[in-house]
LUMLUMDREN-2810 file (N, C-alpha, C; in Angstrom, 1 decimal):
<atoms>
<atom><aa>M</aa><ch>A</ch><at>N</at><xx>0.8</xx><yy>-1.2</yy><zz>0.0</zz></atom>
<atom><aa>M</aa><ch>A</ch><at>CA</at><xx>0.0</xx><yy>0.0</yy><zz>0.0</zz></atom>
<atom><aa>M</aa><ch>A</ch><at>C</at><xx>0.9</xx><yy>1.2</yy><zz>0.0</zz></atom>
<atom><aa>S</aa><ch>A</ch><at>N</at><xx>0.7</xx><yy>2.0</yy><zz>-1.0</zz></atom>
<atom><aa>S</aa><ch>A</ch><at>CA</at><xx>1.6</xx><yy>3.2</yy><zz>-1.1</zz></atom>
<atom><aa>S</aa><ch>A</ch><at>C</at><xx>0.8</xx><yy>4.5</yy><zz>-1.2</zz></atom>
<atom><aa>T</aa><ch>A</ch><at>N</at><xx>-0.5</xx><yy>4.4</yy><zz>-1.5</zz></atom>
<atom><aa>T</aa><ch>A</ch><at>CA</at><xx>-1.3</xx><yy>5.6</yy><zz>-1.6</zz></atom>
<atom><aa>T</aa><ch>A</ch><at>C</at><xx>-2.4</xx><yy>5.7</yy><zz>-0.5</zz></atom>
<atom><aa>V</aa><ch>A</ch><at>N</at><xx>-2.9</xx><yy>6.9</yy><zz>-0.3</zz></atom>
<atom><aa>V</aa><ch>A</ch><at>CA</at><xx>-3.9</xx><yy>7.0</yy><zz>0.8</zz></atom>
<atom><aa>V</aa><ch>A</ch><at>C</at><xx>-5.2</xx><yy>6.3</yy><zz>0.4</zz></atom>
<atom><aa>L</aa><ch>A</ch><at>N</at><xx>-5.5</xx><yy>6.3</yy><zz>-0.9</zz></atom>
<atom><aa>L</aa><ch>A</ch><at>CA</at><xx>-6.7</xx><yy>5.6</yy><zz>-1.4</zz></atom>
<atom><aa>L</aa><ch>A</ch><at>C</at><xx>-6.6</xx><yy>4.1</yy><zz>-1.1</zz></atom>
<atom><aa>E</aa><ch>A</ch><at>N</at><xx>-5.4</xx><yy>3.5</yy><zz>-1.3</zz></atom>
<atom><aa>E</aa><ch>A</ch><at>CA</at><xx>-5.2</xx><yy>2.1</yy><zz>-1.1</zz></atom>
<atom><aa>E</aa><ch>A</ch><at>C</at><xx>-5.4</xx><yy>1.8</yy><zz>0.4</zz></atom>
<atom><aa>I</aa><ch>A</ch><at>N</at><xx>-4.9</xx><yy>2.7</yy><zz>1.3</zz></atom>
<atom><aa>I</aa><ch>A</ch><at>CA</at><xx>-4.9</xx><yy>2.5</yy><zz>2.7</zz></atom>
<atom><aa>I</aa><ch>A</ch><at>C</at><xx>-6.4</xx><yy>2.6</yy><zz>3.2</zz></atom>
<atom><aa>E</aa><ch>A</ch><at>N</at><xx>-7.1</xx><yy>3.6</yy><zz>2.6</zz></atom>
<atom><aa>E</aa><ch>A</ch><at>CA</at><xx>-8.5</xx><yy>3.8</yy><zz>3.0</zz></atom>
<atom><aa>E</aa><ch>A</ch><at>C</at><xx>-9.3</xx><yy>2.6</yy><zz>2.6</zz></atom>
<atom><aa>S</aa><ch>A</ch><at>N</at><xx>-9.1</xx><yy>2.1</yy><zz>1.4</zz></atom>
<atom><aa>S</aa><ch>A</ch><at>CA</at><xx>-9.9</xx><yy>0.9</yy><zz>0.9</zz></atom>
<atom><aa>S</aa><ch>A</ch><at>C</at><xx>-9.6</xx><yy>-0.3</yy><zz>1.8</zz></atom>
<atom><aa>A</aa><ch>A</ch><at>N</at><xx>-8.3</xx><yy>-0.5</yy><zz>2.2</zz></atom>
<atom><aa>A</aa><ch>A</ch><at>CA</at><xx>-8.0</xx><yy>-1.6</yy><zz>3.1</zz></atom>
<atom><aa>A</aa><ch>A</ch><at>C</at><xx>-8.6</xx><yy>-1.4</yy><zz>4.4</zz></atom>
<atom><aa>L</aa><ch>A</ch><at>N</at><xx>-8.7</xx><yy>-0.2</yy><zz>5.0</zz></atom>
<atom><aa>L</aa><ch>A</ch><at>CA</at><xx>-9.3</xx><yy>0.0</yy><zz>6.3</zz></atom>
<atom><aa>L</aa><ch>A</ch><at>C</at><xx>-10.8</xx><yy>-0.2</yy><zz>6.2</zz></atom>
<atom><aa>E</aa><ch>A</ch><at>N</at><xx>-11.4</xx><yy>0.1</yy><zz>5.1</zz></atom>
<atom><aa>E</aa><ch>A</ch><at>CA</at><xx>-12.9</xx><yy>-0.2</yy><zz>5.0</zz></atom>
<atom><aa>E</aa><ch>A</ch><at>C</at><xx>-13.2</xx><yy>-1.6</yy><zz>5.0</zz></atom>
<atom><aa>E</aa><ch>A</ch><at>N</at><xx>-12.2</xx><yy>-2.5</yy><zz>4.5</zz></atom>
<atom><aa>E</aa><ch>A</ch><at>CA</at><xx>-12.5</xx><yy>-3.9</yy><zz>4.5</zz></atom>
<atom><aa>E</aa><ch>A</ch><at>C</at><xx>-12.3</xx><yy>-4.6</yy><zz>5.9</zz></atom>
<atom><aa>L</aa><ch>A</ch><at>N</at><xx>-11.6</xx><yy>-3.9</yy><zz>6.8</zz></atom>
<atom><aa>L</aa><ch>A</ch><at>CA</at><xx>-11.4</xx><yy>-4.5</yy><zz>8.1</zz></atom>
<atom><aa>L</aa><ch>A</ch><at>C</at><xx>-12.6</xx><yy>-4.4</yy><zz>9.0</zz></atom>
<atom><aa>P</aa><ch>A</ch><at>N</at><xx>-12.7</xx><yy>-5.3</yy><zz>9.9</zz></atom>
<atom><aa>P</aa><ch>A</ch><at>CA</at><xx>-13.8</xx><yy>-5.2</yy><zz>10.9</zz></atom>
<atom><aa>P</aa><ch>A</ch><at>C</at><xx>-13.7</xx><yy>-4.0</yy><zz>11.7</zz></atom>
<atom><aa>L</aa><ch>A</ch><at>N</at><xx>-14.8</xx><yy>-3.5</yy><zz>12.3</zz></atom>
<atom><aa>L</aa><ch>A</ch><at>CA</at><xx>-14.8</xx><yy>-2.2</yy><zz>13.0</zz></atom>
<atom><aa>L</aa><ch>A</ch><at>C</at><xx>-13.8</xx><yy>-2.2</yy><zz>14.2</zz></atom>
<atom><aa>E</aa><ch>A</ch><at>N</at><xx>-13.7</xx><yy>-3.2</yy><zz>14.9</zz></atom>
<atom><aa>E</aa><ch>A</ch><at>CA</at><xx>-12.8</xx><yy>-3.2</yy><zz>16.1</zz></atom>
<atom><aa>E</aa><ch>A</ch><at>C</at><xx>-11.3</xx><yy>-3.1</yy><zz>15.7</zz></atom>
<atom><aa>Q</aa><ch>A</ch><at>N</at><xx>-10.9</xx><yy>-3.7</yy><zz>14.6</zz></atom>
<atom><aa>Q</aa><ch>A</ch><at>CA</at><xx>-9.6</xx><yy>-3.6</yy><zz>14.1</zz></atom>
<atom><aa>Q</aa><ch>A</ch><at>C</at><xx>-9.3</xx><yy>-2.2</yy><zz>13.5</zz></atom>
<atom><aa>A</aa><ch>A</ch><at>N</at><xx>-10.3</xx><yy>-1.6</yy><zz>12.9</zz></atom>
<atom><aa>A</aa><ch>A</ch><at>CA</at><xx>-10.1</xx><yy>-0.3</yy><zz>12.3</zz></atom>
<atom><aa>A</aa><ch>A</ch><at>C</at><xx>-10.0</xx><yy>0.7</yy><zz>13.5</zz></atom>
<atom><aa>Q</aa><ch>A</ch><at>N</at><xx>-10.8</xx><yy>0.5</yy><zz>14.5</zz></atom>
<atom><aa>Q</aa><ch>A</ch><at>CA</at><xx>-10.7</xx><yy>1.4</yy><zz>15.7</zz></atom>
<atom><aa>Q</aa><ch>A</ch><at>C</at><xx>-9.3</xx><yy>1.3</yy><zz>16.4</zz></atom>
<atom><aa>E</aa><ch>A</ch><at>N</at><xx>-8.8</xx><yy>0.1</yy><zz>16.4</zz></atom>
<atom><aa>E</aa><ch>A</ch><at>CA</at><xx>-7.5</xx><yy>-0.1</yy><zz>17.0</zz></atom>
<atom><aa>E</aa><ch>A</ch><at>C</at><xx>-6.4</xx><yy>0.6</yy><zz>16.2</zz></atom>
<atom><aa>I</aa><ch>A</ch><at>N</at><xx>-6.5</xx><yy>0.5</yy><zz>14.9</zz></atom>
<atom><aa>I</aa><ch>A</ch><at>CA</at><xx>-5.6</xx><yy>1.2</yy><zz>14.1</zz></atom>
<atom><aa>I</aa><ch>A</ch><at>C</at><xx>-5.7</xx><yy>2.7</yy><zz>14.3</zz></atom>
<atom><aa>A</aa><ch>A</ch><at>N</at><xx>-6.9</xx><yy>3.2</yy><zz>14.4</zz></atom>
<atom><aa>A</aa><ch>A</ch><at>CA</at><xx>-7.2</xx><yy>4.6</yy><zz>14.6</zz></atom>
<atom><aa>A</aa><ch>A</ch><at>C</at><xx>-6.5</xx><yy>5.1</yy><zz>15.9</zz></atom>
<atom><aa>R</aa><ch>A</ch><at>N</at><xx>-6.7</xx><yy>4.3</yy><zz>17.0</zz></atom>
<atom><aa>R</aa><ch>A</ch><at>CA</at><xx>-6.1</xx><yy>4.7</yy><zz>18.3</zz></atom>
<atom><aa>R</aa><ch>A</ch><at>C</at><xx>-4.6</xx><yy>4.7</yy><zz>18.2</zz></atom>
<atom><aa>W</aa><ch>A</ch><at>N</at><xx>-4.0</xx><yy>3.7</yy><zz>17.5</zz></atom>
<atom><aa>W</aa><ch>A</ch><at>CA</at><xx>-2.6</xx><yy>3.6</yy><zz>17.3</zz></atom>
<atom><aa>W</aa><ch>A</ch><at>C</at><xx>-2.1</xx><yy>4.8</yy><zz>16.5</zz></atom>
<atom><aa>L</aa><ch>A</ch><at>N</at><xx>-2.8</xx><yy>5.2</yy><zz>15.5</zz></atom>
<atom><aa>L</aa><ch>A</ch><at>CA</at><xx>-2.4</xx><yy>6.3</yy><zz>14.7</zz></atom>
<atom><aa>L</aa><ch>A</ch><at>C</at><xx>-2.5</xx><yy>7.6</yy><zz>15.5</zz></atom>
<atom><aa>E</aa><ch>A</ch><at>N</at><xx>-3.5</xx><yy>7.8</yy><zz>16.3</zz></atom>
<atom><aa>E</aa><ch>A</ch><at>CA</at><xx>-3.6</xx><yy>9.0</yy><zz>17.1</zz></atom>
<atom><aa>E</aa><ch>A</ch><at>C</at><xx>-2.4</xx><yy>9.1</yy><zz>18.1</zz></atom>
<atom><aa>T</aa><ch>A</ch><at>N</at><xx>-2.0</xx><yy>8.0</yy><zz>18.7</zz></atom>
<atom><aa>T</aa><ch>A</ch><at>CA</at><xx>-0.9</xx><yy>8.1</yy><zz>19.7</zz></atom>
<atom><aa>T</aa><ch>A</ch><at>C</at><xx>0.4</xx><yy>8.3</yy><zz>18.9</zz></atom>
<atom><aa>H</aa><ch>A</ch><at>N</at><xx>0.6</xx><yy>7.7</yy><zz>17.8</zz></atom>
<atom><aa>H</aa><ch>A</ch><at>CA</at><xx>1.8</xx><yy>7.8</yy><zz>17.0</zz></atom>
<atom><aa>H</aa><ch>A</ch><at>C</at><xx>1.9</xx><yy>9.2</yy><zz>16.5</zz></atom>
<atom><aa>I</aa><ch>A</ch><at>N</at><xx>0.9</xx><yy>9.9</yy><zz>16.0</zz></atom>
<atom><aa>I</aa><ch>A</ch><at>CA</at><xx>0.9</xx><yy>11.3</yy><zz>15.6</zz></atom>
<atom><aa>I</aa><ch>A</ch><at>C</at><xx>1.3</xx><yy>12.2</yy><zz>16.7</zz></atom>
<atom><aa>S</aa><ch>A</ch><at>N</at><xx>0.6</xx><yy>12.0</yy><zz>17.9</zz></atom>
<atom><aa>S</aa><ch>A</ch><at>CA</at><xx>0.9</xx><yy>12.8</yy><zz>19.0</zz></atom>
<atom><aa>S</aa><ch>A</ch><at>C</at><xx>2.3</xx><yy>12.7</yy><zz>19.5</zz></atom>
<atom><aa>Q</aa><ch>A</ch><at>N</at><xx>2.9</xx><yy>11.5</yy><zz>19.5</zz></atom>
<atom><aa>Q</aa><ch>A</ch><at>CA</at><xx>4.3</xx><yy>11.3</yy><zz>19.9</zz></atom>
<atom><aa>Q</aa><ch>A</ch><at>C</at><xx>5.2</xx><yy>12.0</yy><zz>19.0</zz></atom>
<atom><aa>R</aa><ch>A</ch><at>N</at><xx>4.9</xx><yy>11.9</yy><zz>17.7</zz></atom>
<atom><aa>R</aa><ch>A</ch><at>CA</at><xx>5.8</xx><yy>12.5</yy><zz>16.7</zz></atom>
<atom><aa>R</aa><ch>A</ch><at>C</at><xx>5.7</xx><yy>14.1</yy><zz>16.8</zz></atom>
<atom><aa>A</aa><ch>A</ch><at>N</at><xx>4.5</xx><yy>14.6</yy><zz>17.1</zz></atom>
<atom><aa>A</aa><ch>A</ch><at>CA</at><xx>4.4</xx><yy>16.0</yy><zz>17.2</zz></atom>
<atom><aa>A</aa><ch>A</ch><at>C</at><xx>5.1</xx><yy>16.5</yy><zz>18.4</zz></atom>
<atom><aa>S</aa><ch>A</ch><at>N</at><xx>5.0</xx><yy>15.8</yy><zz>19.5</zz></atom>
<atom><aa>S</aa><ch>A</ch><at>CA</at><xx>5.7</xx><yy>16.2</yy><zz>20.8</zz></atom>
<atom><aa>S</aa><ch>A</ch><at>C</at><xx>7.2</xx><yy>16.1</yy><zz>20.6</zz></atom>
<atom><aa>S</aa><ch>A</ch><at>N</at><xx>7.7</xx><yy>15.1</yy><zz>19.9</zz></atom>
<atom><aa>S</aa><ch>A</ch><at>CA</at><xx>9.1</xx><yy>15.0</yy><zz>19.7</zz></atom>
<atom><aa>S</aa><ch>A</ch><at>C</at><xx>9.7</xx><yy>16.1</yy><zz>18.8</zz></atom>
<atom><aa>K</aa><ch>A</ch><at>N</at><xx>8.9</xx><yy>16.5</yy><zz>17.8</zz></atom>
<atom><aa>K</aa><ch>A</ch><at>CA</at><xx>9.3</xx><yy>17.6</yy><zz>16.9</zz></atom>
<atom><aa>K</aa><ch>A</ch><at>C</at><xx>9.3</xx><yy>18.9</yy><zz>17.6</zz></atom>
<atom><aa>T</aa><ch>A</ch><at>N</at><xx>8.4</xx><yy>19.2</yy><zz>18.5</zz></atom>
<atom><aa>T</aa><ch>A</ch><at>CA</at><xx>8.3</xx><yy>20.4</yy><zz>19.2</zz></atom>
<atom><aa>T</aa><ch>A</ch><at>C</at><xx>9.5</xx><yy>20.6</yy><zz>20.2</zz></atom>
<atom><aa>A</aa><ch>A</ch><at>N</at><xx>9.9</xx><yy>19.4</yy><zz>20.7</zz></atom>
<atom><aa>A</aa><ch>A</ch><at>CA</at><xx>11.1</xx><yy>19.5</yy><zz>21.7</zz></atom>
<atom><aa>A</aa><ch>A</ch><at>C</at><xx>12.4</xx><yy>19.9</yy><zz>21.0</zz></atom>
<atom><aa>F</aa><ch>A</ch><at>N</at><xx>12.5</xx><yy>19.5</yy><zz>19.7</zz></atom>
<atom><aa>F</aa><ch>A</ch><at>CA</at><xx>13.7</xx><yy>19.7</yy><zz>19.0</zz></atom>
<atom><aa>F</aa><ch>A</ch><at>C</at><xx>13.6</xx><yy>20.9</yy><zz>18.0</zz></atom>
<atom><aa>S</aa><ch>A</ch><at>N</at><xx>12.5</xx><yy>21.5</yy><zz>17.9</zz></atom>
<atom><aa>S</aa><ch>A</ch><at>CA</at><xx>12.3</xx><yy>22.5</yy><zz>16.9</zz></atom>
<atom><aa>S</aa><ch>A</ch><at>C</at><xx>12.8</xx><yy>23.9</yy><zz>17.3</zz></atom>
<atom><aa>K</aa><ch>A</ch><at>N</at><xx>13.4</xx><yy>24.1</yy><zz>18.4</zz></atom>
<atom><aa>K</aa><ch>A</ch><at>CA</at><xx>13.9</xx><yy>25.4</yy><zz>18.8</zz></atom>
<atom><aa>K</aa><ch>A</ch><at>C</at><xx>15.1</xx><yy>25.7</yy><zz>17.9</zz></atom>
<atom><aa>P</aa><ch>A</ch><at>N</at><xx>15.0</xx><yy>26.9</yy><zz>17.2</zz></atom>
<atom><aa>P</aa><ch>A</ch><at>CA</at><xx>16.0</xx><yy>27.3</yy><zz>16.3</zz></atom>
<atom><aa>P</aa><ch>A</ch><at>C</at><xx>17.3</xx><yy>27.6</yy><zz>17.1</zz></atom>
<atom><aa>A</aa><ch>A</ch><at>N</at><xx>18.4</xx><yy>27.2</yy><zz>16.5</zz></atom>
<atom><aa>A</aa><ch>A</ch><at>CA</at><xx>19.7</xx><yy>27.5</yy><zz>17.1</zz></atom>
<atom><aa>A</aa><ch>A</ch><at>C</at><xx>20.0</xx><yy>29.0</yy><zz>16.9</zz></atom>
<atom><aa>A</aa><ch>A</ch><at>N</at><xx>20.6</xx><yy>29.6</yy><zz>17.9</zz></atom>
<atom><aa>A</aa><ch>A</ch><at>CA</at><xx>21.0</xx><yy>31.0</yy><zz>17.9</zz></atom>
<atom><aa>A</aa><ch>A</ch><at>C</at><xx>22.0</xx><yy>31.2</yy><zz>16.8</zz></atom>
<atom><aa>V</aa><ch>A</ch><at>N</at><xx>21.7</xx><yy>32.2</yy><zz>15.9</zz></atom>
<atom><aa>V</aa><ch>A</ch><at>CA</at><xx>22.6</xx><yy>32.5</yy><zz>14.8</zz></atom>
<atom><aa>V</aa><ch>A</ch><at>C</at><xx>23.3</xx><yy>33.8</yy><zz>15.1</zz></atom>
<atom><aa>K</aa><ch>A</ch><at>N</at><xx>24.7</xx><yy>33.7</yy><zz>15.1</zz></atom>
<atom><aa>K</aa><ch>A</ch><at>CA</at><xx>25.4</xx><yy>34.9</yy><zz>15.3</zz></atom>
<atom><aa>K</aa><ch>A</ch><at>C</at><xx>25.6</xx><yy>35.7</yy><zz>14.0</zz></atom>
<atom><aa>L</aa><ch>A</ch><at>N</at><xx>25.0</xx><yy>36.9</yy><zz>13.9</zz></atom>
<atom><aa>L</aa><ch>A</ch><at>CA</at><xx>25.1</xx><yy>37.7</yy><zz>12.7</zz></atom>
<atom><aa>L</aa><ch>A</ch><at>C</at><xx>26.3</xx><yy>38.5</yy><zz>12.8</zz></atom>
<atom><aa>P</aa><ch>A</ch><at>N</at><xx>26.9</xx><yy>38.8</yy><zz>11.6</zz></atom>
<atom><aa>P</aa><ch>A</ch><at>CA</at><xx>28.1</xx><yy>39.6</yy><zz>11.5</zz></atom>
<atom><aa>P</aa><ch>A</ch><at>C</at><xx>27.8</xx><yy>41.0</yy><zz>12.0</zz></atom>
<atom><aa>D</aa><ch>A</ch><at>N</at><xx>28.8</xx><yy>41.7</yy><zz>12.5</zz></atom>
<atom><aa>D</aa><ch>A</ch><at>CA</at><xx>28.7</xx><yy>43.1</yy><zz>12.9</zz></atom>
<atom><aa>D</aa><ch>A</ch><at>C</at><xx>29.0</xx><yy>44.0</yy><zz>11.7</zz></atom>
<atom><aa>Y</aa><ch>A</ch><at>N</at><xx>27.9</xx><yy>44.4</yy><zz>11.1</zz></atom>
<atom><aa>Y</aa><ch>A</ch><at>CA</at><xx>28.1</xx><yy>45.2</yy><zz>9.9</zz></atom>
<atom><aa>Y</aa><ch>A</ch><at>C</at><xx>28.6</xx><yy>46.6</yy><zz>10.1</zz></atom>
<atom><aa>A</aa><ch>A</ch><at>N</at><xx>28.2</xx><yy>47.1</yy><zz>11.3</zz></atom>
<atom><aa>A</aa><ch>A</ch><at>CA</at><xx>28.7</xx><yy>48.5</yy><zz>11.6</zz></atom>
<atom><aa>A</aa><ch>A</ch><at>C</at><xx>30.3</xx><yy>48.5</yy><zz>11.7</zz></atom>
<atom><aa>T</aa><ch>A</ch><at>N</at><xx>30.8</xx><yy>47.5</yy><zz>12.4</zz></atom>
<atom><aa>T</aa><ch>A</ch><at>CA</at><xx>32.2</xx><yy>47.4</yy><zz>12.6</zz></atom>
<atom><aa>T</aa><ch>A</ch><at>C</at><xx>32.9</xx><yy>47.2</yy><zz>11.2</zz></atom>
<atom><aa>R</aa><ch>A</ch><at>N</at><xx>32.3</xx><yy>46.3</yy><zz>10.4</zz></atom>
<atom><aa>R</aa><ch>A</ch><at>CA</at><xx>32.9</xx><yy>46.0</yy><zz>9.1</zz></atom>
<atom><aa>R</aa><ch>A</ch><at>C</at><xx>32.9</xx><yy>47.3</yy><zz>8.3</zz></atom>
<atom><aa>R</aa><ch>A</ch><at>N</at><xx>31.8</xx><yy>48.1</yy><zz>8.3</zz></atom>
<atom><aa>R</aa><ch>A</ch><at>CA</at><xx>31.7</xx><yy>49.3</yy><zz>7.6</zz></atom>
<atom><aa>R</aa><ch>A</ch><at>C</at><xx>32.8</xx><yy>50.3</yy><zz>8.0</zz></atom>
<atom><aa>R</aa><ch>A</ch><at>N</at><xx>33.0</xx><yy>50.4</yy><zz>9.4</zz></atom>
<atom><aa>R</aa><ch>A</ch><at>CA</at><xx>34.0</xx><yy>51.3</yy><zz>9.9</zz></atom>
<atom><aa>R</aa><ch>A</ch><at>C</at><xx>35.4</xx><yy>50.9</yy><zz>9.4</zz></atom>
<atom><aa>I</aa><ch>A</ch><at>N</at><xx>35.7</xx><yy>49.6</yy><zz>9.4</zz></atom>
<atom><aa>I</aa><ch>A</ch><at>CA</at><xx>37.0</xx><yy>49.1</yy><zz>8.9</zz></atom>
<atom><aa>I</aa><ch>A</ch><at>C</at><xx>37.2</xx><yy>49.4</yy><zz>7.5</zz></atom>
<atom><aa>L</aa><ch>A</ch><at>N</at><xx>36.2</xx><yy>49.2</yy><zz>6.6</zz></atom>
<atom><aa>L</aa><ch>A</ch><at>CA</at><xx>36.3</xx><yy>49.5</yy><zz>5.2</zz></atom>
<atom><aa>L</aa><ch>A</ch><at>C</at><xx>36.4</xx><yy>50.9</yy><zz>4.8</zz></atom>
<atom><aa>F</aa><ch>A</ch><at>N</at><xx>35.5</xx><yy>51.7</yy><zz>5.4</zz></atom>
<atom><aa>F</aa><ch>A</ch><at>CA</at><xx>35.3</xx><yy>53.1</yy><zz>5.0</zz></atom>
<atom><aa>F</aa><ch>A</ch><at>C</at><xx>35.8</xx><yy>54.1</yy><zz>6.0</zz></atom>
<atom><aa>G</aa><ch>A</ch><at>N</at><xx>36.2</xx><yy>53.7</yy><zz>7.2</zz></atom>
<atom><aa>G</aa><ch>A</ch><at>CA</at><xx>36.6</xx><yy>54.7</yy><zz>8.2</zz></atom>
<atom><aa>G</aa><ch>A</ch><at>C</at><xx>35.5</xx><yy>55.5</yy><zz>8.7</zz></atom>
<atom><aa>G</aa><ch>A</ch><at>N</at><xx>35.7</xx><yy>56.8</yy><zz>8.8</zz></atom>
<atom><aa>G</aa><ch>A</ch><at>CA</at><xx>34.7</xx><yy>57.7</yy><zz>9.4</zz></atom>
<atom><aa>G</aa><ch>A</ch><at>C</at><xx>33.8</xx><yy>58.3</yy><zz>8.4</zz></atom>
<atom><aa>K</aa><ch>A</ch><at>N</at><xx>33.8</xx><yy>57.9</yy><zz>7.1</zz></atom>
<atom><aa>K</aa><ch>A</ch><at>CA</at><xx>33.0</xx><yy>58.5</yy><zz>6.0</zz></atom>
<atom><aa>K</aa><ch>A</ch><at>C</at><xx>31.5</xx><yy>58.2</yy><zz>6.3</zz></atom>
<atom><aa>V</aa><ch>A</ch><at>N</at><xx>30.7</xx><yy>59.2</yy><zz>6.0</zz></atom>
<atom><aa>V</aa><ch>A</ch><at>CA</at><xx>29.3</xx><yy>59.0</yy><zz>6.1</zz></atom>
<atom><aa>V</aa><ch>A</ch><at>C</at><xx>28.7</xx><yy>58.6</yy><zz>4.7</zz></atom>
<atom><aa>L</aa><ch>A</ch><at>N</at><xx>28.2</xx><yy>57.4</yy><zz>4.6</zz></atom>
<atom><aa>L</aa><ch>A</ch><at>CA</at><xx>27.7</xx><yy>56.9</yy><zz>3.4</zz></atom>
<atom><aa>L</aa><ch>A</ch><at>C</at><xx>26.2</xx><yy>57.4</yy><zz>3.2</zz></atom>
<atom><aa>P</aa><ch>A</ch><at>N</at><xx>25.9</xx><yy>57.8</yy><zz>1.9</zz></atom>
<atom><aa>P</aa><ch>A</ch><at>CA</at><xx>24.5</xx><yy>58.2</yy><zz>1.7</zz></atom>
<atom><aa>P</aa><ch>A</ch><at>C</at><xx>23.5</xx><yy>57.0</yy><zz>1.7</zz></atom>
<atom><aa>N</aa><ch>A</ch><at>N</at><xx>22.3</xx><yy>57.3</yy><zz>2.0</zz></atom>
<atom><aa>N</aa><ch>A</ch><at>CA</at><xx>21.3</xx><yy>56.3</yy><zz>2.0</zz></atom>
<atom><aa>N</aa><ch>A</ch><at>C</at><xx>20.8</xx><yy>56.2</yy><zz>0.6</zz></atom>
<atom><aa>M</aa><ch>A</ch><at>N</at><xx>21.1</xx><yy>55.2</yy><zz>-0.1</zz></atom>
<atom><aa>M</aa><ch>A</ch><at>CA</at><xx>20.8</xx><yy>55.0</yy><zz>-1.6</zz></atom>
<atom><aa>M</aa><ch>A</ch><at>C</at><xx>19.3</xx><yy>54.9</yy><zz>-1.8</zz></atom>
<atom><aa>V</aa><ch>A</ch><at>N</at><xx>18.6</xx><yy>54.3</yy><zz>-0.9</zz></atom>
<atom><aa>V</aa><ch>A</ch><at>CA</at><xx>17.2</xx><yy>54.1</yy><zz>-1.1</zz></atom>
<atom><aa>V</aa><ch>A</ch><at>C</at><xx>16.5</xx><yy>55.5</yy><zz>-1.1</zz></atom>
<atom><aa>L</aa><ch>A</ch><at>N</at><xx>16.8</xx><yy>56.3</yy><zz>-0.1</zz></atom>
<atom><aa>L</aa><ch>A</ch><at>CA</at><xx>16.2</xx><yy>57.7</yy><zz>-0.1</zz></atom>
<atom><aa>L</aa><ch>A</ch><at>C</at><xx>16.6</xx><yy>58.5</yy><zz>-1.3</zz></atom>
<atom><aa>L</aa><ch>A</ch><at>N</at><xx>17.8</xx><yy>58.4</yy><zz>-1.8</zz></atom>
<atom><aa>L</aa><ch>A</ch><at>CA</at><xx>18.3</xx><yy>59.1</yy><zz>-3.0</zz></atom>
<atom><aa>L</aa><ch>A</ch><at>C</at><xx>17.5</xx><yy>58.7</yy><zz>-4.2</zz></atom>
<atom><aa>S</aa><ch>A</ch><at>N</at><xx>17.3</xx><yy>57.4</yy><zz>-4.3</zz></atom>
<atom><aa>S</aa><ch>A</ch><at>CA</at><xx>16.5</xx><yy>56.9</yy><zz>-5.5</zz></atom>
<atom><aa>S</aa><ch>A</ch><at>C</at><xx>15.1</xx><yy>57.3</yy><zz>-5.4</zz></atom>
<atom><aa>R</aa><ch>A</ch><at>N</at><xx>14.5</xx><yy>57.3</yy><zz>-4.2</zz></atom>
<atom><aa>R</aa><ch>A</ch><at>CA</at><xx>13.1</xx><yy>57.7</yy><zz>-4.1</zz></atom>
<atom><aa>R</aa><ch>A</ch><at>C</at><xx>12.9</xx><yy>59.2</yy><zz>-4.4</zz></atom>
<atom><aa>E</aa><ch>A</ch><at>N</at><xx>13.9</xx><yy>60.0</yy><zz>-4.1</zz></atom>
<atom><aa>E</aa><ch>A</ch><at>CA</at><xx>13.8</xx><yy>61.4</yy><zz>-4.5</zz></atom>
<atom><aa>E</aa><ch>A</ch><at>C</at><xx>13.7</xx><yy>61.6</yy><zz>-6.0</zz></atom>
<atom><aa>G</aa><ch>A</ch><at>N</at><xx>14.4</xx><yy>60.8</yy><zz>-6.7</zz></atom>
<atom><aa>G</aa><ch>A</ch><at>CA</at><xx>14.4</xx><yy>60.9</yy><zz>-8.2</zz></atom>
<atom><aa>G</aa><ch>A</ch><at>C</at><xx>13.1</xx><yy>60.4</yy><zz>-8.9</zz></atom>
<atom><aa>E</aa><ch>A</ch><at>N</at><xx>12.3</xx><yy>59.6</yy><zz>-8.1</zz></atom>
<atom><aa>E</aa><ch>A</ch><at>CA</at><xx>11.1</xx><yy>59.1</yy><zz>-8.7</zz></atom>
<atom><aa>E</aa><ch>A</ch><at>C</at><xx>10.0</xx><yy>60.1</yy><zz>-8.7</zz></atom>
<atom><aa>R</aa><ch>A</ch><at>N</at><xx>9.1</xx><yy>60.0</yy><zz>-9.7</zz></atom>
<atom><aa>R</aa><ch>A</ch><at>CA</at><xx>7.9</xx><yy>60.8</yy><zz>-9.8</zz></atom>
<atom><aa>R</aa><ch>A</ch><at>C</at><xx>6.8</xx><yy>60.1</yy><zz>-9.1</zz></atom>
<atom><aa>W</aa><ch>A</ch><at>N</at><xx>6.1</xx><yy>60.8</yy><zz>-8.2</zz></atom>
<atom><aa>W</aa><ch>A</ch><at>CA</at><xx>5.0</xx><yy>60.2</yy><zz>-7.4</zz></atom>
<atom><aa>W</aa><ch>A</ch><at>C</at><xx>3.7</xx><yy>60.7</yy><zz>-7.9</zz></atom>
</atoms>
């Protein structure tokens, strides 16, 4: 069985007690997987580079223009 339709048709052929047993197992299996994923889903802390320090190293004390504001000034609104 590789598709959902095949699984559904096989479950319909089972007696009600066996289908209910499979449903209970599936509920516990899904809840266990969900709880294990939430325990490990905390994102790792990412250390971002210090762009201000890098800019100071590259350009020294120069004040760089804000290119976004300059381009918006040239647009017609």
